[in-house]
C-alpha positions, -999 to 999 in steps of 0.1 A, spaced: 262 158 447 245 124 437 212 112 424 177 112 447 154 84 436 118 77 439 101 49 418 77 45 393 57 18 376 24 16 353 -1 -10 357 4 -29 329 39 -39 344 14 -63 365 0 -83 338 -16 -116 330 12 -134 313 -2 -134 278 20 -130 248 13 -133 209 14 -169 208 -10 -177 239 -31 -168 262 -32 -152 299 -16 -175 324 -23 -153 353 -58 -140 366 -65 -102 362 -57 -78 394 -80 -54 396 -68 -16 393 -76 -2 428 -61 -35 443 -28 -28 422 -28 6 436 -23 -7 472 6 -27 458 29 6 450 39 14 484 42 -21 498 66 -24 466 87 7 473 72 26 448 57 65 453 48 71 411 22 56 391 25 54 353 -5 59 334 -18 57 298 -51 78 294 -71 47 291 -53 34 325 -66 66 343 -101 65 326 -113 30 308 -132 30 276 -128 69 274 -137 69 236 -171 63 247 -171 95 271 -179 130 265 -148 154 280 -167 164 309 -170 128 318 -134 116 311 -125 146 336 -148 138 363 -135 98 360 -97 114 362 -102 131 392 -117 101 409 -83 86 404 -64 116 415 -88 111 451 -75 74 450 -37 81 446 -39 109 472 -57 81 497 -29 56 490 2 87 492 8 83 454 13 106 426 9 101 391 44 106 371 30 108 338 1 104 309 7 88 278 -21 89 250 -28 55 235 -26 60 201 -18 25 189 -45 0 192 -75 21 177 -87 10 144 -81 48 130 -43 46 144 -33 13 122 -16 36 97 0 58 119 -19 83 145 -4 118 137 14 105 103 -14 89 90 -23 89 56 -59 100 63 -61 130 79 -93 121 99 -74 98 116 -45 125 122 -76 143 138 -88 116 159 -53 115 172 -52 151 177 -84 148 194 -75 117 218 -42 139 229 -60 169 237 -83 141 265 -50 128 276 -41 163 286 -75 170 303 -65 138 324 -32 149 331 -44 182 344 -73 165 365 -43 142 380 -20 171 387 11 157 364 31 183 341 42 153 319 34 138 290 54 106 276 47 101 239 56 66 220 54 75 187 45 35 184 31 39 149 45 68 133 67 51 108 61 24 75 64 -14 68 72 3 33 93 29 25 72 42 -4 38 42 17 44 77 34 68 106 28 93 109 61 100 149 56 59 153 57 58 128 88 87 147 106 64 182 98 32 164 110 51 151 146 62 188 148 24 201 144 12 173 168 39 183 193 33 221 188 -5 217 193 3 198 229 27 227 239 -5 254 228 -32 231 246 -12 229 279 13 258 287 26 238 315 28 202 300 65 187 291 67 159 265 93 132 269 93 116 236 101 75 244 124 66 209 121 34 196 136 22 165 111 -9 157 78 -29 167 54 -23 159 62 -4 129 92 -22 108 109 13 107 100 41 133 109 76 123 120 86 156 141 58 166 167 74 189 173 99 220 194 115 192 160 120 167 137 129 198 155 160 209 164 172 172 128 170 167 122 190 199 144 218 183 120 221 155 91 228 180 78 263 192 95 256 225 120 230 227 125 236 267 96 217 269 104 186 249 126 160 260 134 121 265 120 90 280 145 68 276 138 32 276 170 5 283 157 -21 258 148 4 235 182 18 232 195 -17 229 172 -22 202 189 5 181 222 -12 191 228 16 214 240 14 249 214 28 269 240 50 295 250 65 263 217 75 255 209 88 291 245 107 289 234 124 254 199 138 270 213 145 304 239 167 282 211 187 266 191 190 299 166 168 281 165 137 302 128 137 317 123 100 328 134 67 323 119 30 317 144 5 334 147 -29 321 169 -54 305 169 -71 267 185 -102 256 199 -90 221 184 -73 189 148 -88 189 113 -82 207 110 -60 232 116 -80 264 110 -57 292 130 -78 315 140 -74 349 169 -43 351 199 -58 355 187 -95 348 205 -97 314 240 -75 317 247 -63 349 275 -41 338 253 -23 316 228 -20 344 254 -8 365 266 23 338 229 35 338 228 37 373 259 54 379 252 80 349 218 86 363 236 89 399 267 109 390 248 136 375 220 142 399 192 126 380 159 129 401 168 161 418 143 181 396 117 156 408 125 130 379 118 98 387 134 62 379 105 43 361 104 8 354 89 -8 328 95 -43 335 75 -78 329 72 -108 350 80 -139 335 54 -156 315 53 -185 339 53 -171 374 24 -175 396 1 -149 403 11 -147 445 45 -138 434 39 -120 405 54 -83 413 91 -96 423 103 -83 390 94 -48 404 108 -53 438 138 -73 423 144 -41 396 143 -16 424 165 -37 446 189 -39 419 191 -2 409 198 7 445 225 -20 449 244 -9 418 238 30 429 257 17 461 289 -2 439 285 31 421 296 53 448 321 32 465 340 26 431 376 40 439 374 67 415 406 81 425 420 48 410 395 51 379 413 86 370 448 69 377 444 43 354 425 66 325 455 84 330 478 55 325 458 43 295 458 9 312 422 1 299 428 -39 309 431 -32 344 404 -7 344 382 -34 328 392 -59 357 386 -30 381 349 -26 374 348 -67 370 360 -72 401 339 -45 421 309 -59 403 318 -93 416 326 -80 453 364 -82 454 
């Protein structure tokens, strides 16, 4: 058996090039025009934040939100696309500056709860059963500002509320150790899976592993994927690349460390990722100075690199690999992999 791959990305991955130190360098592209690019680039799935699907949702009633989400579903149908997941955006509202589910203010925690309910309504309207939860502000800048045991209890309470609100939904926790918080409560895939074991239905809590987030935690993304696969908890992936332990760069997949990318493609393929309907998701940014007319190459390049690495994984001489492992000749195994990646 081998993996079966469909690809997705979010509309934010076609962006204007702004960063914390400077303005946008490309014109915005209207949402409908972005959707028309998906099939041209070889993608079938759309990742959504809740307000990507329904802009200005905080000013709308529940009925208005569902109506607008159903209109988006119709557009997706017309383009031959599906929604991979919906993610509540719980880090930009003024009520979430001190956390959402773990805020010290009970009224802010209630806002996060209600916002998540509307996210689940959108998921239902877009006919997706997956919610991705990036716990962006569930952490601290100062250890003494929150009680970490209470914080975990509050996240579990929020997860149980999600599971109860929609009995069919699955939650993929996207772990990240830092940024925007100094310290995040659920920094790794292991934390995410352990958190699920505290919930009412652990079978519906899993992981969305982002390459860069694993690297920021000082971990290898393919090992994180293997851990989740062993638990049958790898619900989605966000492939990209990263230059070291700093801010989240979201570089083109494989652009920094081709061998690291090879091992991600290899383990996903080896353990049949995608045969259960999972997507190979990308979360990548174009280089800041890229011109507008070529500002989607990071997406097509990432997809092409992944598929080429799958080919390399499948053509690797597995008997030779096993032979060298048996001989404990790891230097020769090292050279075998490097030569294979160099086309020798």
